[in-house]
C-alpha positions in Angstrom: 121.2 69.5 90.9 118.3 70.4 88.0 116.4 71.9 90.9 118.5 73.6 92.3 119.8 75.5 89.3 115.7 75.7 88.6 115.7 77.8 91.7 118.6 80.0 91.2 117.5 80.9 88.1 114.0 81.7 88.6 115.2 83.6 92.1 117.5 85.7 90.1 114.9 86.6 87.3 112.6 87.8 90.1 114.7 90.3 91.2 116.5 90.9 87.9 113.6 91.5 85.3 111.3 94.4 88.0 115.3 96.5 88.2 115.7 96.0 84.7 111.6 97.4 84.3 112.8 100.0 86.5 116.1 100.5 85.1 114.8 101.2 81.5 111.5 103.7 82.8 113.8 105.6 84.5 116.4 105.7 81.6 113.2 106.5 78.9 111.8 109.2 81.8 114.9 110.8 81.6 115.3 110.9 77.8 111.3 112.8 78.2 112.2 115.4 80.3 115.2 116.3 78.5 113.7 116.5 75.6 111.1 118.6 76.7 113.2 121.1 78.5 115.2 121.2 75.2 112.3 122.1 73.5 111.3 124.9 76.1 115.0 126.9 75.9 
């Protein structure tokens, strides 16, 4: 049972961490673009 739980946790982290990183980068990029467009106006 521990092997199954460990494999499941590993597989979830395997896709969840890169997805979370991508979302964080997209949010950061959106904030940067909004600040730049606000400064130009």
